[in-house]
Structures are given as structure tokens and as C-alpha cells.
C-alpha positions, 0 to 999 in steps of 0.5 A: 059244766057248781055252776057257778060254775062248776064242771060240767057234770053229764047224767042219763036216767031211764024213766019209769014212774013204778017200783022200776028205778030212774037209772042215771049216768052221772059224769065223775066230775069235782066242782059239781057243788049247785047243780047237785044242790040244786038237782037234789032240792027238786028231786026230793020233791018227787017222791014218786020217781026212784033213781038209782044213779051210775058214773060213766062219761058224757060220751057215754052218757049220750051213746047210751039215750041215742040207745034208748038205755037211758033218757036224760043227761044232767047239767047239759048245755043246750045248742041247736044241734043238741035241741034237735035231737033233745027235749030241754028243761028250763035253766038250772045253773047260771055261770059265765061263759068259756074263757080262752087262757094261754100258758102265762109264760106265752109272750102275750097281752091278755084280756084284749082279743075279742075272738079265737080267731083274732088270736089265731091271727096273731098267733097262727102256729098256735093249738086250741085244745078241746074235749070230743062231744063236749059243747063249749057254747053256742059262739065258741061251737061256731068259732071252731067250726072256722078254724083249721084242722092244724090249729085244733087238738081233739081230744077222745074218751072220758070228758074231764077238765082236770085232764085238759088242764094238766095237758094244758100245763104240759105244753100239749097244746097252747090254748086251753078252753074252759069255764072261768070258775072251773079253772079258779078251782083248778089253780086252788085244788092243784096249789099253783103258784099266782105266776103260773096261773093261765093267762085269759085271753079274751076280754070277759064282756065277749064271754057271755053267760051259759045255763045248764039245763036237763036234756031229755029224749022225745018220748012221753015219759021223758016229758011227763017227767020234763014237765013235774021237774020244770014245776018243782024248779019254779017253786023253788025260784019262787021261794028263794030257795034256789037264792040261797042255794047260789050263796053255798 
């Protein structure tokens, strides 16, 4: 979700240590420079794994691996629910947690709230926009479960930070949940004037840090792959290569 952040990128692959390729299903996304760099650096040190990529949505990626047509989802946020289904690699990416943004014309003080619940207590008619099957981190996921359905808009279909951002700006809903680096990237990419940029509602100390991982089904193939992947990831960390990548 360049995980400085960067947009959450989903990737599924099928594992076979043979002449057959590992098939990766990657979610179309914009800002994944750091994640791509880290992943590619690890994969280059694992020449026995042949890789073929194909872009799909996060929902499709989950559907495919649950059917047994793939093995792993790339750059996935770890949650208790997902941990009950998949094996996770060691953290690949680190980024600030999700922030709640409001339209700049809204008559509200920014950086003042501690939780989504507190925001809605003061603005009971506001609606939060979220994407189906996307995790916003454990704290936000738990908070969303406690919010009344009338205060939530759920977008089906392919995961797209850009589409959610555009829907928010079109006032389809009142609160956008997104990573700060994603919002900064979209503001720049769309040339949004400073006075029209989304405004953060929550105090920064409540955002936390989120990590992105490879998430794989529990099989012998994926266990072996994750073992090799984690070893190479550790080597890059010890050699200082990850620090260089984060300065890209």
C-alpha cells in the first residue's frame, strides 16, 4: 500500500521449482517504487524461481489463490483474519498508517480527533468511503466494524486508490481513508492546489506504522519459497541494501 507508501500492490504467484514459471498476479497501482525495488532485489538473488507476472485486482488475487490457482499475494497488510488463512513473510515495507481525510471546504478543525468514532460523534451524518476487501490496518479495521452501516460507503470492484480519491473529491462520501504518502502523491500527480488538498482529521500520533508482506497459502511450495525469500531479505537488510532502496 513506495511504501513510503506507496500504493498497496497485490501480487499472486504460483510456485513450482521447475521449468514452469511462477505466475504473479499484480494489482495495477501507481506509486510502488520502493516495494518493487525491494521485491526485485530479492528475486534477483533467487534465480531458481522463474517468474511471470499478470495484473489483476486485489479481489481477483484473493479469489485466485483461494481457488488454488496461485500461491501468494504481494505487499499485503497483515491482519488477524488474514493470518488465519495465509503465511506471511517478514516485513518488506514500512509506512505510516492510514489517515482520515476530509474535503477542504468542510467546516471542521483538523488534526484534532483521536478516532473515527469521535469524528462521527461530532458529524453523525458523514459517510466514510472504503474499498471492499481492503485492509486499512488492524486498528482501523476494528473501528470500522463498530460504525453504523449508514455511515459507510463500500466500493466494489478493483482496488484503486486513484478512483477512491476522485470519488472523494466529487463528494460521493465525506471521509477518505488513505495513507498520507498516497494522498501526497495524488495531490502532486493531479496538480491539486494547496487550498484544495484533503485535510487530515486525526492526530498524527494515532496513525502508527504499517508493514507490507508477501502473504502465501500454507503449502510446502510456499513454505519453501518464503524461507528462501526471508533469508535473502535478511541478507539485503544486513548488507545495508534496504537502506539504500528507501532513499530512492
